[in-house]
C-alpha positions as CSV (number, residue, x, y, z in Angstrom):
1,M,-1.9,-45.7,24.3
2,T,1.5,-44.1,23.5
3,G,0.4,-43.7,19.8
4,K,-2.7,-41.8,20.9
5,L,-0.7,-39.5,23.1
6,L,1.8,-38.9,20.3
7,A,-0.9,-38.2,17.8
8,G,-2.7,-35.8,20.2
9,F,0.6,-34.0,20.8
10,I,1.2,-33.6,17.0
11,V,-2.4,-32.3,16.5
12,V,-2.1,-29.8,19.4
13,T,1.3,-28.7,18.1
14,A,0.0,-28.2,14.6
15,L,-3.0,-26.2,15.9
16,V,-0.7,-23.9,17.9
17,A,1.6,-23.4,15.0
18,G,-1.3,-22.6,12.7
19,V,-2.7,-20.1,15.0
20,A,0.7,-18.5,15.5
21,M,1.3,-18.3,11.8
22,Y,-2.1,-16.7,11.2
23,Y,-1.5,-14.1,14.0
24,L,2.0,-13.3,12.7
25,Q,0.7,-12.8,9.1
26,V,-2.4,-10.8,9.9
27,Y,-1.6,-8.8,13.1
28,A,1.9,-9.0,14.5
29,Y,4.0,-7.1,11.9
30,Y,1.6,-4.2,11.3
31,D,1.9,-1.0,13.3
32,K,-0.5,2.0,13.2
33,V,1.1,5.0,11.6
34,V,0.9,8.1,13.7
35,A,-0.4,11.0,11.7
36,T,1.6,14.2,11.4
37,G,-1.4,16.2,10.4
38,T,0.3,17.9,7.5
39,E,2.3,15.6,5.3
40,D,0.6,12.2,5.6
41,V,-1.0,12.4,2.2
42,Q,1.2,13.8,-0.7
43,M,0.8,13.7,-4.4
44,T,3.3,14.5,-7.1
45,S,2.8,17.9,-8.7
46,L,2.4,18.2,-12.5
47,I,4.5,21.4,-12.4
48,T,7.4,20.6,-10.1
49,G,7.4,16.8,-10.3
50,L,7.8,16.7,-6.6
51,P,5.4,15.3,-3.9
52,E,3.5,17.9,-2.0
53,P,0.9,17.7,0.8
54,I,-2.8,17.9,0.0
55,L,-5.7,18.8,2.3
56,Y,-7.1,15.8,4.2
57,E,-8.8,14.7,7.4
58,G,-9.7,11.4,9.1
59,F,-6.3,9.9,8.3
60,E,-5.7,6.2,9.3
61,A,-2.7,4.1,8.3
62,I,-0.8,0.9,8.9
63,D,2.7,-0.1,7.9
64,S,5.1,-2.9,8.5
65,D,8.9,-3.1,8.5
66,S,8.7,-6.6,7.1
67,S,7.8,-5.5,3.6
68,P,7.8,-2.2,1.7
69,I,4.4,-3.0,0.1
70,R,2.4,-3.4,3.4
71,Y,1.6,0.3,3.7
72,R,-2.1,1.2,3.6
73,A,-3.9,4.4,4.5
74,C,-7.4,6.0,4.3
75,F,-8.4,9.6,4.4
76,I,-11.0,12.1,3.3
77,T,-10.2,15.2,1.1
78,P,-12.3,18.2,0.2
79,I,-10.5,18.6,-3.1
80,S,-12.5,17.5,-6.2
81,Q,-11.3,15.0,-8.7
82,A,-11.3,17.7,-11.3
83,M,-8.9,19.8,-9.3
84,L,-6.7,16.8,-8.5
85,T,-6.4,15.9,-12.2
86,E,-5.3,19.4,-13.1
87,T,-2.7,19.6,-10.4
88,Y,-1.2,16.1,-9.8
89,E,0.2,13.2,-11.9
90,I,-2.2,10.4,-12.8
91,Y,-0.9,6.9,-12.0
92,D,-1.5,4.3,-14.7
93,G,-1.8,0.7,-13.8
94,A,-2.9,1.2,-10.2
95,E,-3.8,-2.1,-8.5
96,P,-4.7,-1.8,-4.8
97,L,-3.3,-4.5,-2.6
98,V,-5.4,-6.3,-0.1
99,A,-5.2,-5.0,3.5
100,P,-5.7,-7.1,6.6
101,G,-9.4,-7.7,7.4
102,W,-9.2,-5.7,10.6
103,F,-8.1,-2.6,8.8
104,D,-11.7,-2.1,7.6
105,C,-11.4,1.4,6.0
106,F,-9.4,-0.1,3.1
107,D,-11.3,-2.5,0.8
108,A,-9.0,-3.3,-2.2
109,K,-11.7,-5.2,-4.2
110,K,-14.2,-2.3,-3.9
111,L,-11.4,0.3,-4.7
112,G,-10.2,-1.8,-7.6
113,A,-13.7,-1.9,-9.1
114,A,-14.1,1.9,-8.5
115,L,-10.8,2.5,-10.4
116,E,-11.9,0.2,-13.3
117,Q,-15.3,2.0,-13.5
118,G,-13.7,5.5,-13.3
119,D,-15.4,6.3,-10.0
120,A,-11.9,6.6,-8.4
121,L,-8.8,8.1,-9.9
122,A,-5.2,7.1,-9.0
123,F,-2.4,9.6,-8.6
124,L,1.3,9.2,-8.0
125,G,2.0,10.0,-4.4
126,Q,5.7,9.5,-4.5
127,Q,7.9,7.7,-7.0
128,N,10.4,5.3,-5.5
129,V,9.3,5.8,-1.9
130,H,11.6,2.8,-1.5
131,Y,13.6,1.6,-4.5
132,G,11.2,0.1,-7.0
133,I,8.1,0.9,-4.9
134,D,5.7,3.8,-5.7
135,R,3.2,5.3,-3.2
136,V,-0.1,5.4,-5.0
137,V,-3.0,7.7,-3.9
138,A,-6.6,7.0,-5.2
139,V,-9.5,9.4,-4.6
140,T,-13.2,8.6,-5.2
141,A,-15.8,11.1,-6.4
142,D,-17.1,11.6,-2.8
143,G,-13.6,12.5,-1.5
144,H,-12.6,9.2,0.1
145,G,-8.9,8.6,-0.4
146,Y,-6.7,5.5,-0.2
147,V,-3.0,5.1,-0.2
148,W,-0.9,2.0,-0.8
149,H,2.6,1.0,-2.1
150,Q,2.9,-0.7,-5.4
151,I,5.9,-2.2,-7.3
152,N,6.8,0.0,-10.3
153,H,8.4,-1.1,-13.6
154,C,11.9,-0.7,-12.2
155,G,11.2,-2.8,-9.2
156,E,9.6,-5.6,-11.3
157,V,12.8,-6.0,-13.3
158,V,15.4,-5.5,-10.6
159,F,13.5,-7.7,-8.0
160,N,13.6,-10.5,-10.6
161,G,17.4,-10.3,-10.6
162,E,17.8,-8.5,-14.0
163,P,19.7,-5.2,-14.5
164,A,17.7,-2.0,-14.1
165,P,16.3,-0.6,-17.4
166,E,18.0,2.6,-18.6
167,D,15.1,4.9,-17.5
168,C,15.4,3.6,-13.9
169,P,17.6,4.9,-11.1
170,T,20.6,2.8,-10.1
171,P,19.5,0.3,-7.6
172,P,21.0,0.4,-4.1
173,E,23.7,-2.2,-3.4
174,G,22.3,-5.6,-2.6
175,Y,19.4,-5.5,-5.0
């Protein structure tokens, strides 16, 4: 009898731990980002090399303090892809990262396919928004936009414990 109680206790404990881990990974660390209404979506200008706000509406975003690459956002812009390519820096190698299932405006697989097929274009939102992390903005032909953080070439090297390449800024202490 004691063995059955002990086994039952272990199973219940494992189930509670599993549910808690799932909740912590998918829900607990994400916070909704409050939109400012003016500077939530920025792209890096070809002329100045600095991020500048673009026109957008319907902005939704989530972020987490637990990781610099958990940021995801969705929006709609009236600016055409042609105008965007003439004004802002293209981002090569954009790979959207998966968002939690409950943040349903951001579908990384669908967006990745659109980028591969040329139906969406990726732009540099802000380089080194955190050291080694770029903010990437992608816009589809129908004006739907998506934002995420992606590790850049400096981050890939430095986060692996190697010295920063010459074309990278000096990493902050502790990297």
